[in-house]
N, C-alpha and C positions, 0 to 999 in steps of 0.2 A: 422928621414928622411924616414925610412921604414914604420913607422906607418902612416905618412902623405900620403905616396904613397899607402898604403893599404886602407886607408880611401877614397882616391880619386877613387879607383876602384869601391866602393859600389855606387849603383844607388840610391842616397838619394831621388830623386823625386818619386821613386817607393816604397822604403822601409818605408819612413815616413808615407805616407797615409795608407799603409797596416797595419803598427803598430798601427796607430791611430784607424783604423777600428776594429782591433782585440781587442784593449783596450776598445773601445766602446761596442763591443759585450760582452766582459767579464763583464764590468760595468752593461750592460743591464741585463744579466742573473743573476748577483749577487744582484743588487739593485732593478731593475724594473720588472723582469720577474714574480716573485712570486706574487707580488700585482696585476699585470695585469691579470695573470691566475686566481687568486682568484676572481677578478672582473668579468672576463669572465664567470666563472662557476656559480657565483651567479646570474648574469644577465640572462644567458641562462636558468638556472634552475628555476629561479623565473618566467620567461615568460612561460615556459612549465607547471609549477605547478600551476600558477595562484595565488600564494602567495609566500612570501619571502623564499628564500633558503640562509642560512647563512653558510659560510665556514670560519673556524678559524684555524690558525697555518699551513697554506700550505707551504711546503718546497720542493724544487725540487733538485735533483741531476741529472741534465739533461744529462750529459755525461755518467752517470752510468745507465741511464734509470730507475730512481726511483722517485716516488712522495710520500710524506707523508702528511697526513692531521690530525690535532688534533681532529677536531669536525665538523660535518655537521648537520645542523638542517633544516628539511623540514617542513614548516608550514602547519597545517591542514587548507585548504581553507575555510571549513565550520565553523571552530572555531579558529580564528586568534591568540588567546592567548595560543594555544596548538600546540605542534609539532606532526605531524603525524608520523614522523620518526626522531630519534635523535641517532646519532652514532659517534664513534670515540674512539681510533685512527684508521686511515685507511692507508694502505700501498699498492702501486700499482707498479708493474713491467711493464715498457713500452718497446715497440719495437721501438728503436730510428730511424731506417731506415724508418719505416712507418710513424713516427711522422713528419719527414721532407717532406713527400709526403701528408701531411694534413690528416693523418689517425691515429686514436687512437686505437691501438691494445694492449690489456692487457692480456698477457698469464696467469698471476697469480696475485691474489690480496688477501688481508686480511682485513676484515671489522669487527672490534671488538666494544664492548660496544653498540650494537644495542638495542634501547629502543623505546617503542611506547607510544604515548599520554602523553608526558612530558610537563611541564609548560614552558612558555616563559616569559622572563622579559618584553619584549615589543611586541606589536601587530605585527603580520606578514602579515597584510592585505596590498594589493596593490590596493587602490581604483582607481587610474588613469588607471591602466592596465585593471582592471575589467570593468571599464566604456568603454574603447576602445573596448574590446572584445564584450561587449554587443551591441555596436553600429555597429561594422564591421562584426561580425560573426553571424551565426545562433546559437540559444540557444543549449547548450550541453544537453546530456541526463540527466546529473545530475541536470542542471538548470530546465529542463522540469519537472523532478520528484519533485524537491523542490517547483516549482510553483503549480503543480497539487495538492500537499498535504499540502500546507502551512497553510490552515485554518482548515483542518480536525483534527489536533492534538492540537487545542487550546480550552481552556475551559473558559466559561463566567460565572462568579459568580455574575454578576450584576443583578439588578432588584428586589432583595429581600427586603421586608420592614418588620420592626420589628412588626408593627401592620398591620396584613393582613386582618382585619375584613372587611374593605370596599372593598377589592379586591374580596371578596367572594359573594358580592351582585349580584343577577341575576334575570332576568325576566323569570318565569317558561315557558312562551309561546315561549321563544327563545331557550329552550333546545331541544336537539334532541329527548329526551324522549317524550316531549309534542307533537312535530311535528310528530314523528312516530306514536304516539297514535292517533292523529287526522287522519292520513292517514288510520289507521286500522278501525277507527269508520266510516269513509266515505265508506270504502270498505264494512264493515258490513251492512251499510244502503242500499247500492246499490246491494248487492248480490242477494236478492230475485228477483229483476227485471231482473238481469243478468241471473239467473237460468231460469226464466220464458222464456226469449228470446231464450236461448239455447235449451230448451225443445221444444218450438214452432218451432224452426228452423228444428227440426227433422221431424216435421209434421207426428206424429204417426197416427192420425186419417185419414188424407188424404191418406197416403201410405197404410193403412189397407183397406180403401175403394177401392183403385185401385187393390189391391191383390184380394179382395173379388169379384170385377167385373170380373177379369180374371178367377177366379174359377167358377163363375156363368156361364161365357161363355163356359167353358169346360163342365159344367153339361148339358148345353143346346145343345151341339154338337150332331147331329144325327149320329149314327154309322151304319145305315142301307144302304144297296145297295152300288153302286159305289160311290155315293156322301159321304157316311159314311166313306169309306176307305180314300178318299181324305181329309175329315175333321179330321180324326184321327191324321194325321201328324201335322196339325195346332193346334189341341187341346193339343198334347204333348208339343209343343213349349210354349204355354201359361202356361201349368202346370209347366214346368221347370222354366219359368220366374217368376211365382208366388212363387215358392219354393225359388229361388235365392233372390228375393226381400224381402221375409219374413226373411230369414237368415241375410241379410244385415241390415234389420231393427232391428233385435235382437242385432246384433253387435253394431250398432250405439247407441242403447238405453243403452246397457251395458257399452260402453265406456263413454257416457255422465254421466251415474250414477256414475261411478268410478271417473271421473274428478270433478264432483260437490262435492262429498264427500272429495276428496283430497283438494279442495279449502277450504272447511270448516276446515279440519285438519290443513292445512297450516296457516290459520288465527289463529287457537288456538296456534300453535307453535310460530307464530309471537308475540302473546301476551306474551307468556312465555319469549321470547327473549328481551322483553323490559328491563329486568335486565341488559343486555349488553349495551343498550342505556344509562341507568342510570350510569353505570361505565364509559362510554365514556364521559358523561357530567361531571362527577366528575373529571376525568383526565384533561379535557379541562379547567375546572374552576381552578384547581390547577396549570395548566400551565401558568395562568396569573402571577404567580410569576416570570416567565421568567428565570428559573434556569436551566442551562445546567446540573448541578449536579443531577437533577431529572432524567437524562438519564444515566444509568450505563455504557452503551457502550461508550458514549461520555467521561465519566470520565476516563475509562480505556484507551481509545485512547490518551487522554491528558497525562496520566501518563507515558505510555510506548512508544507512537508513536515517540517522539523525539529521543529516543535512537535508535530505529529501523531505523528511517529515516536517521540519521547521518551515520549509517553503510552502508546503501544502496547507499546513495549519494556519499560517499567516494569510494565505489567499482566501481560505474558507472564512476566516474571521472578518476580513474586510468586505467580502461579498455579502455576508450576512448584515454587516453594518449598513452597506449601501441599500440593501433591500428593506431594512428597518426604517431608515431615516429618509429614504428617497422612494417611497412606495409607488407601485403602479396603480392604475385605476382599480383593478381587481383587489389588490392588497389593501388599498384605502377602504374599500367597502367592507373588508373582513375585519378591520380594526375595531376594537370595542369603543363605544362612544365615551367622550370625556365626561367625568362627573359634573353634574349640573350644580350651580350655586343655588342658594335659597331663592324661592320664587320660581318664575317660569322664564326659561330662555327660549326666545324665538329667533332662529337664524334665518336671515334672508340671503339668498344667493347673490353674489356680486361677481359676475363673470369677468368684469374688467379689472378686478383687484389682482395685483401681482401676488406671488407666493410669499410666505413668511421669510424665506431665505433664498437668495439667488445671486450667484457670482456669474455674471454674464460672460466676462472674458478676463483671463489673467495670463500674463506673460511669465514663463517659468525659465529659470536658469540655475545651474548648479553643477555639482560634480558627482559622477557615478564612478567609484573606484579610480579616482583621479583623472577621469575623462570629463572634459568640459562638455556640458550638454545644455541645450536650450529647446524651448517649445512653448506650447500654450495649452490652457485648459478652457473649456467652454461649457457654459450652462450647468454649473453645479447648483442644484436646487433641491428644496425640500418637497416640491410638488411638480414632478416631471410632466404629468398629464396636462397641467395648467400651462406650463411653458411650451410643451409640444415639441421639444427637441431633446435628444439624448445627451448625456454628459460624455464629453470626449477629452482625452488627454493624449498629447503627442510630445515626445522628447527624443531628440537625436543628438549625437555627439561623436567626435572623432579626434584622436590625438596620437600621432606617431604609430600608426598601424593598429591602434586600439579603437574599437568601434562599439557604440552603444545605441540602442534604439528601444523605446518603450511606447507602446500604443495601447489604449484602453477605450472601450465604449460600454457605458452602462445605460442600456436602453430600457427605461421604465415608463415610456410614454403610453404604450398600448395597454391592453387588458392584462398581459402578463409580462414579467421582466425577462430580459435577456442580457447577460453580462459576459464580457470576454476581454481578456487582455493578454498581451505578450511582451516579453522582454528578451532581447537578443544582445549578447555581448561577445565580442571576438578579441582574442589576443590580450586578455586581461590577466593581471596578477592573480594566480590561483588562490593566494591567501585571502584576497578580498572576495573572490568569486565563490569559493566553497567555505561556508562557515557553519559551525554547529556540528554535533556528532563527533565521534572519535576521530575520524579522518580529518574533518574540517578543522578541529582544534589543534591537531598535531602537525598539519602542513606548515612548512616555513618557506618553501620555494616552489616555483613552477608557473606555467602559463596555461590558459585554458579558454575554451569557448563555452557558452551556455545559451540554452533556449528554455524559456519558461512560458508555456502557453496554457491558458486556463479559461474554461467557459462553463457557464451554468445556463441552460436553456429551459424554457417552460417553467414549471413550478420548482423543480429541484434536480433536473437531470444533469449529472456532472460529466465533464470530459477534460482531460488535461495531459500535458507532457512536460517533464522536467528532464533536460538532457545536458550532460557535461562531457566535454572532450578535453582531457587533461594530458599534459606531457611535462617532461623534465622535472619530475616531482622530487622533493627532498622532505624527509620527515624529521621532526624533533623526537628522538627516541624516548626522552623523559616524559614528554607530553603524551606520546602514544601509549606508553606503559601506564601512565596515570589514567588515561581513558579506559583502560582495561582493568583498572583497580590494582595495579602492581606497583611495588616499590622495592625492586631487587637491588638495593644498595648494600653498603658495607654492613655486615651483621645480619643480613637477611638469610632465610632458610635456603637449603639446597633446592627445595621445591620451587621457591620463588625465583631463584637463579635460573632454573630450567625454563620456567614460564617466560622470563625476560629474554632468554636466548631465542625462544620461539618468536616473540614479538619483534625482536631485532632482525631475525631471518625474514620475517614477513615484510618488514619495512624495506630491507635491501632488495628483496624480490620485486616489490611493487615499484621501487625506484628504477629498476632495470627494465621495466616495461616501456617500450617506445611511446605507447599511447594507452590511456585508460578511458574507456567509454562507459558511462553510467546513464541509465535511463529509467525514470520512474513514470508509470502510467496511472492516471487517476480515472476511475470509472465509478459507476453506481449512482447514488443519490445523496442529497444533503443529509438525509436521515441515516443513510448507511453507505458512507464513502468507502471505496476499496482502492488499495494501492498495490501495485506490483513493481518489482525492481529487477532489472536485468543489467548485466555488466560482463565485460570480457575479463574481469579480475578473477572470476571464479576458478578458471583452469589454473591460473598462476598460483592462487592461494591453495588449491588442491595439491599441487606439486610441493609447495612449501610445507603444508601439513604433513604430507607423506614423508618428506625428507626429515622433518623435525621429529615426528613420532619415531621414525627409524633410528635417529641418532640418540633419542632419549632412552629407548628401551630395546635397543637392537638385539642384544644377546637374549633377553627374555622372550622377545617376539620370535626369534629364530627357533628357540627351544620349543616354544608353544606350537609353532607351525610344524616343527619336526614331529612332535607327538601326535598332532592331528593327521599328518601324512601317514604315519605308521598305522594309526587307527583306520584310516581310509584304505590303505593297502590290505590290511587284515580283513576288513569287512568286504571289500571288493573281491578278494580271492575266494572267500567262502561263498559269496553269491554267484560268482562265475562257475564254480564247481557245481552248484545246484542247477544253473542254467544248462550246463553241459549234459546233465542227467535228464533234463526236461524234454529236450528235442526228440530223443528216441521214444519217450513216453507218448508224446503228442502223435508222432508218426504211427505208433502202435494202435492208439485209440482210433485213428482215422483209417488205418489199413483195411482193405477189403470192402469198405462201405461203398466207395465209388464204383468198384468193379461189380458189386452186387446190383447196384442200380442200373449200370450199363447192360 
């Protein structure tokens, strides 16, 4: 009876819905919250990164303010089968009160197992997202950079023929040697007339007669009486004029004499320079082979450009992300306002409110190319001006002579952003150090040091350096040939076999270098980035190219050079004969003029 009376006191219409709601909340957090949070992190992260972000083993203890994640993989946008960053396990301490106000504040975190450039089982590309971004948004700095240099680091091994004899046939009259020689012959034939006209334009005889007339007038001037005194002044004027005219005539004659002799000397030098014309003809005829590998600089850029380009493109991409999602005060002011819901939204400033996202401190540990490294991250936030402190990352590690250090500072606290980071690695396996591009993909052994330094100051001013010092290199010939688009195996053409021979010669030549130094310098702006590459490989490749071209077409090249040498000798002989005739003609034109003036 009492139980029934007690139950009747309970307001079941209220208790049952509340109990069902609480049960639903518990079921939601136990069953659905972790998958939904995983999906949310992957979706948002993939959109920001431009490639897949995979989250595995996320578990929350929401009422304890803790989240654990087994593994996070962030795909390298430029290489979808690689992870730019692979880490786990991760543990986060959350501020529960801030979480309910839609703010993620993480006072402490631990991120372990950090690795770079790991392999993926499946591609992390997001073609639909990339297509939408390309359509709806302006090209990013990374995209502009890739577009600008997409063809510079490619190598064409096409166009070579096993029998190059026919390609070396040429019409002597079409060579620059012949054309230049004809120009010189024409000039030699017209020089005497030119000299005659120049000498006649001085008018030595006429000017001497005018001077003599002035002097004769002075001699006839009477100096007697009053008239003589008056005539004296006029006589002095004529005398000074005669003197001045005579000096000017001497100068004009001397200048003309010098110029005419210089013309003859220049003609002689031009005849001697016909050797350069012959070399140009030789190179032009050899270029009919249409081989990029005849250009050492092109070969070097194809070998190392891909590796440098991937590093720069990745750096540009993540600096842009930092500036987009961690805007400075000036950048926040330039952002378009968020669309307003129906009705009127009135925002009141809350200076004491924390930012929407803020990792105050995180301990980092992991592997960089098998080097154990540890460090910390501070103040990663969506609103740097509100936090008032820049985002910093520091990592250091060492193992058996191998050293690694990474430091970064993203200072978006003030009016404008300033970003900079550096990575230094010493004594590292070269296969892990140099990746991407023809050279990076084909390397299988070696050690090296690397420095990657990058900064963006002010609005968009770029600066940076990527430097590799490599030694004891070994290449996989098959991968190197594949990088150049070759497959000179059994049944391949003779042309492909010759190209393969060149690639193998290049590989052995580079392996024999005691050290290879590669440096890429980044300048310009985010809107127009510029990259230059220098390396000591170029001289070695030039020798390999020279030796390879010589072995491929040695007989034809010798024959071609012999024909050009005969043409050079013939044209030079004809020109020298004309020059021998010109010297007395010049002396004849000048003879007597200087004596007349004296």
